[in-house]
OpenMM code with the backbone's topology and positions (N, CA, C; nanometers):
from openmm import Vec3, app, unit

residues = "UNK UNK UNK UNK UNK UNK UNK UNK UNK UNK UNK UNK UNK UNK UNK UNK UNK UNK UNK UNK UNK UNK UNK UNK UNK UNK UNK UNK UNK UNK UNK UNK UNK UNK UNK UNK UNK UNK UNK UNK UNK UNK UNK UNK UNK UNK UNK UNK UNK UNK UNK UNK UNK UNK UNK UNK UNK UNK UNK UNK UNK UNK UNK UNK UNK UNK UNK UNK UNK UNK UNK UNK UNK UNK UNK UNK UNK UNK".split()
positions = [
    Vec3(1.6032, -1.7370, -0.1364),
    Vec3(1.6406, -1.6140, -0.2031),
    Vec3(1.6556, -1.5029, -0.1012),
    Vec3(1.7347, -1.4069, -0.1351),
    Vec3(1.7579, -1.2913, -0.0509),
    Vec3(1.6423, -1.1941, -0.0653),
    Vec3(1.5906, -1.1422, 0.0462),
    Vec3(1.4786, -1.0493, 0.0394),
    Vec3(1.5250, -0.9043, 0.0404),
    Vec3(1.6485, -0.8790, 0.0029),
    Vec3(1.7035, -0.7443, -0.0043),
    Vec3(1.6256, -0.6626, -0.1066),
    Vec3(1.5718, -0.5465, -0.0643),
    Vec3(1.4863, -0.4674, -0.1511),
    Vec3(1.5587, -0.4108, -0.2720),
    Vec3(1.6908, -0.3938, -0.2661),
    Vec3(1.7640, -0.3392, -0.3790),
    Vec3(1.7989, -0.4468, -0.4821),
    Vec3(1.7717, -0.5701, -0.4513),
    Vec3(1.8028, -0.6808, -0.5423),
    Vec3(1.7167, -0.6725, -0.6680),
    Vec3(1.7761, -0.7020, -0.7808),
    Vec3(1.7033, -0.7056, -0.9073),
    Vec3(1.6642, -0.8502, -0.9354),
    Vec3(1.5410, -0.8696, -0.9724),
    Vec3(1.4894, -1.0038, -0.9966),
    Vec3(1.4719, -1.0260, -1.1466),
    Vec3(1.5046, -1.1437, -1.1929),
    Vec3(1.4793, -1.1765, -1.3325),
    Vec3(1.3693, -1.2817, -1.3390),
    Vec3(1.2920, -1.2737, -1.4422),
    Vec3(1.1833, -1.3685, -1.4603),
    Vec3(1.2369, -1.5115, -1.4667),
    Vec3(1.3477, -1.5303, -1.5372),
    Vec3(1.4029, -1.6640, -1.5536),
    Vec3(1.4436, -1.7250, -1.4188),
    Vec3(1.5092, -1.6461, -1.3337),
    Vec3(1.5496, -1.6972, -1.2025),
    Vec3(1.4286, -1.7301, -1.1168),
    Vec3(1.3280, -1.6435, -1.1212),
    Vec3(1.2088, -1.6673, -1.0402),
    Vec3(1.1259, -1.7837, -1.0942),
    Vec3(1.1266, -1.8058, -1.2250),
    Vec3(1.0584, -1.9236, -1.2804),
    Vec3(1.1230, -2.0516, -1.2287),
    Vec3(1.2554, -2.0531, -1.2234),
    Vec3(1.3270, -2.1704, -1.1721),
    Vec3(1.2990, -2.1889, -1.0234),
    Vec3(1.2993, -2.0799, -0.9483),
    Vec3(1.2708, -2.0855, -0.8041),
    Vec3(1.1281, -2.1369, -0.7815),
    Vec3(1.0331, -2.0858, -0.8578),
    Vec3(0.8935, -2.1296, -0.8458),
    Vec3(0.8825, -2.2792, -0.8731),
    Vec3(0.9514, -2.3252, -0.9727),
    Vec3(0.9484, -2.4678, -1.0062),
    Vec3(1.0011, -2.5528, -0.8915),
    Vec3(1.1057, -2.5047, -0.8249),
    Vec3(1.1623, -2.5804, -0.7119),
    Vec3(1.0651, -2.5919, -0.5950),
    Vec3(0.9726, -2.4955, -0.5807),
    Vec3(0.8750, -2.5033, -0.4702),
    Vec3(0.7381, -2.5504, -0.5189),
    Vec3(0.7326, -2.6019, -0.6428),
    Vec3(0.6100, -2.6622, -0.6930),
    Vec3(0.5081, -2.5659, -0.7504),
    Vec3(0.5530, -2.4488, -0.7952),
    Vec3(0.4621, -2.3498, -0.8527),
    Vec3(0.5068, -2.3109, -0.9927),
    Vec3(0.4185, -2.2423, -1.0641),
    Vec3(0.4490, -2.1900, -1.1964),
    Vec3(0.4336, -2.0383, -1.1952),
    Vec3(0.5290, -1.9691, -1.2544),
    Vec3(0.5234, -1.8237, -1.2687),
    Vec3(0.4892, -1.7912, -1.4132),
    Vec3(0.3932, -1.7008, -1.4316),
    Vec3(0.3575, -1.6571, -1.5664),
    Vec3(0.3038, -1.5153, -1.5595),
    Vec3(0.2845, -1.4563, -1.6759),
    Vec3(0.2217, -1.3252, -1.6792),
    Vec3(0.0773, -1.3412, -1.6358),
    Vec3(0.0260, -1.2415, -1.5668),
    Vec3(-0.1096, -1.2490, -1.5132),
    Vec3(-0.2109, -1.2664, -1.6257),
    Vec3(-0.2994, -1.3597, -1.6076),
    Vec3(-0.4051, -1.3860, -1.7049),
    Vec3(-0.5287, -1.3046, -1.6750),
    Vec3(-0.6270, -1.3193, -1.7588),
    Vec3(-0.7485, -1.2375, -1.7461),
    Vec3(-0.8246, -1.2635, -1.6170),
    Vec3(-0.8212, -1.3880, -1.5679),
    Vec3(-0.8972, -1.4190, -1.4469),
    Vec3(-0.8416, -1.3451, -1.3257),
    Vec3(-0.7104, -1.3464, -1.3095),
    Vec3(-0.6501, -1.2800, -1.1942),
    Vec3(-0.6633, -1.1276, -1.2078),
    Vec3(-0.6563, -1.0762, -1.3299),
    Vec3(-0.6751, -0.9318, -1.3517),
    Vec3(-0.8192, -0.8914, -1.3229),
    Vec3(-0.9129, -0.9725, -1.3675),
    Vec3(-1.0547, -0.9447, -1.3449),
    Vec3(-1.0867, -0.9437, -1.1959),
    Vec3(-1.0341, -1.0408, -1.1247),
    Vec3(-1.0585, -1.0471, -0.9800),
    Vec3(-1.0013, -0.9245, -0.9089),
    Vec3(-0.8815, -0.8821, -0.9474),
    Vec3(-0.8209, -0.7638, -0.8869),
    Vec3(-0.9045, -0.6398, -0.9169),
    Vec3(-0.9507, -0.6266, -1.0393),
    Vec3(-1.0324, -0.5111, -1.0765),
    Vec3(-1.1633, -0.5090, -0.9974),
    Vec3(-1.2246, -0.6240, -0.9788),
    Vec3(-1.3496, -0.6318, -0.9020),
    Vec3(-1.3294, -0.5970, -0.7553),
    Vec3(-1.2081, -0.6201, -0.7040),
    Vec3(-1.1790, -0.5900, -0.5634),
    Vec3(-1.1107, -0.4552, -0.5456),
    Vec3(-1.1089, -0.3735, -0.6507),
    Vec3(-1.0452, -0.2412, -0.6475),
    Vec3(-0.8989, -0.2484, -0.6040),
    Vec3(-0.8289, -0.3505, -0.6512),
    Vec3(-0.6866, -0.3678, -0.6244),
    Vec3(-0.6094, -0.3324, -0.7509),
    Vec3(-0.4810, -0.3031, -0.7338),
    Vec3(-0.4024, -0.2734, -0.8534),
    Vec3(-0.3903, -0.3992, -0.9389),
    Vec3(-0.3828, -0.3770, -1.0692),
    Vec3(-0.3772, -0.4905, -1.1609),
    Vec3(-0.2425, -0.5605, -1.1525),
    Vec3(-0.2440, -0.6904, -1.1364),
    Vec3(-0.1191, -0.7664, -1.1277),
    Vec3(-0.0556, -0.7846, -1.2643),
    Vec3(0.0731, -0.7962, -1.2657),
    Vec3(0.1467, -0.8246, -1.3891),
    Vec3(0.1875, -0.9716, -1.3946),
    Vec3(0.2041, -1.0343, -1.2780),
    Vec3(0.2530, -1.1719, -1.2683),
    Vec3(0.1555, -1.2560, -1.1886),
    Vec3(0.1604, -1.3863, -1.2108),
    Vec3(0.0803, -1.4778, -1.1303),
    Vec3(0.1599, -1.6025, -1.0983),
    Vec3(0.1320, -1.6568, -0.9801),
    Vec3(0.1853, -1.7859, -0.9372),
    Vec3(0.0681, -1.8807, -0.9216),
    Vec3(0.0877, -2.0043, -0.9617),
    Vec3(-0.0167, -2.1048, -0.9418),
    Vec3(0.0493, -2.2419, -0.9339),
    Vec3(-0.0312, -2.3395, -0.8918),
    Vec3(0.0211, -2.4761, -0.8896),
    Vec3(0.0103, -2.5410, -1.0275),
    Vec3(-0.0496, -2.4699, -1.1220),
    Vec3(-0.0615, -2.5209, -1.2580),
    Vec3(-0.1760, -2.6170, -1.2805),
    Vec3(-0.2528, -2.6450, -1.1758),
    Vec3(-0.3611, -2.7423, -1.1877),
    Vec3(-0.4966, -2.6855, -1.1486),
    Vec3(-0.4998, -2.5989, -1.0494),
    Vec3(-0.6275, -2.5542, -0.9937),
    Vec3(-0.6439, -2.4030, -1.0068),
    Vec3(-0.7581, -2.3615, -1.0571),
    Vec3(-0.7883, -2.2196, -1.0754),
    Vec3(-0.7771, -2.1424, -0.9433),
    Vec3(-0.8196, -2.2035, -0.8335),
    Vec3(-0.8182, -2.1323, -0.7058),
    Vec3(-0.6795, -2.1194, -0.6450),
    Vec3(-0.5776, -2.1766, -0.7094),
    Vec3(-0.4405, -2.1634, -0.6587),
    Vec3(-0.3708, -2.0395, -0.7143),
    Vec3(-0.4338, -1.9699, -0.8081),
    Vec3(-0.3701, -1.8555, -0.8750),
    Vec3(-0.3690, -1.7345, -0.7825),
    Vec3(-0.2511, -1.6721, -0.7712),
    Vec3(-0.2345, -1.5485, -0.6953),
    Vec3(-0.1622, -1.4478, -0.7828),
    Vec3(-0.2086, -1.3228, -0.7817),
    Vec3(-0.1497, -1.2194, -0.8643),
    Vec3(-0.0538, -1.1302, -0.7869),
    Vec3(0.0480, -1.0798, -0.8560),
    Vec3(0.1496, -0.9925, -0.7967),
    Vec3(0.1851, -0.8830, -0.8967),
    Vec3(0.2062, -0.7631, -0.8469),
    Vec3(0.2354, -0.6496, -0.9339),
    Vec3(0.3809, -0.6464, -0.9787),
    Vec3(0.4726, -0.6927, -0.8949),
    Vec3(0.6149, -0.6835, -0.9276),
    Vec3(0.6835, -0.8181, -0.9065),
    Vec3(0.7999, -0.8321, -0.9675),
    Vec3(0.8785, -0.9537, -0.9458),
    Vec3(0.9306, -0.9608, -0.8028),
    Vec3(0.9516, -0.8457, -0.7389),
    Vec3(0.9939, -0.8459, -0.5985),
    Vec3(0.8849, -0.9076, -0.5107),
    Vec3(0.7580, -0.8774, -0.5385),
    Vec3(0.6478, -0.9380, -0.4635),
    Vec3(0.6428, -1.0890, -0.4887),
    Vec3(0.6696, -1.1297, -0.6109),
    Vec3(0.6743, -1.2720, -0.6441),
    Vec3(0.7840, -1.3396, -0.5624),
    Vec3(0.9011, -1.2775, -0.5566),
    Vec3(1.0134, -1.3347, -0.4813),
    Vec3(0.9781, -1.3496, -0.3337),
    Vec3(0.9116, -1.2502, -0.2760),
    Vec3(0.8701, -1.2591, -0.1359),
    Vec3(0.7729, -1.3740, -0.1137),
    Vec3(0.6783, -1.3898, -0.2044),
    Vec3(0.5803, -1.4991, -0.1933),
    Vec3(0.6511, -1.6344, -0.2051),
    Vec3(0.7473, -1.6437, -0.2952),
    Vec3(0.8223, -1.7688, -0.3096),
    Vec3(0.9067, -1.7979, -0.1863),
    Vec3(0.9639, -1.6953, -0.1262),
    Vec3(1.0396, -1.7135, -0.0022),
    Vec3(0.9484, -1.7681, 0.1086),
    Vec3(0.8267, -1.7134, 0.1184),
    Vec3(0.7313, -1.7613, 0.2193),
    Vec3(0.6938, -1.9076, 0.1932),
    Vec3(0.6705, -1.9406, 0.0665),
    Vec3(0.6348, -2.0785, 0.0302),
    Vec3(0.7503, -2.1735, 0.0602),
    Vec3(0.8724, -2.1332, 0.0269),
    Vec3(0.9901, -2.2174, 0.0534),
    Vec3(1.0083, -2.2382, 0.2029),
    Vec3(0.9802, -2.1366, 0.2833),
    Vec3(0.9936, -2.1493, 0.4287),
    Vec3(0.8946, -2.2491, 0.4853),
    Vec3(0.7751, -2.2581, 0.4256),
    Vec3(0.6758, -2.3541, 0.4749),
    Vec3(0.7115, -2.4966, 0.4368),
    Vec3(0.7920, -2.5105, 0.3319),
    Vec3(0.8326, -2.6445, 0.2893),
    Vec3(0.9491, -2.6973, 0.3733),
    Vec3(1.0163, -2.6041, 0.4382),
    Vec3(1.1147, -2.6354, 0.5358),
    Vec3(1.2481, -2.6791, 0.5021),
] * unit.nanometer
topology = app.Topology()
chain = topology.addChain("A")
for resn in residues:
    res = topology.addResidue(resn, chain)
    for name in ("N", "CA", "C"):
        topology.addAtom(name, app.Element.getBySymbol(name[0]), res)
C-alpha cells in the first residue's frame, strides 16, 4: 500500500490487506482500550491481531496508522 499521508483509507480495503498478511482488522475491543487507558495512551479505535492469541492484539487510533502497520508487516514477509 502507498504510505501517502493524503490517501484516504477504507476499512474494507484494509481488512482485505490485513487478511493477505495473516491478520484481522476490527474495532478496538475492551482489552486493548483498557491497556491503553492504563498506560495513559490515547484510546484506540481499531485493532489488528492474528485472531488466535490475546497477546497479538495491537491498537491503533486511525486507519492511516493501521495501514502503516500493515505495510511494515508486509515488508517483513518479503
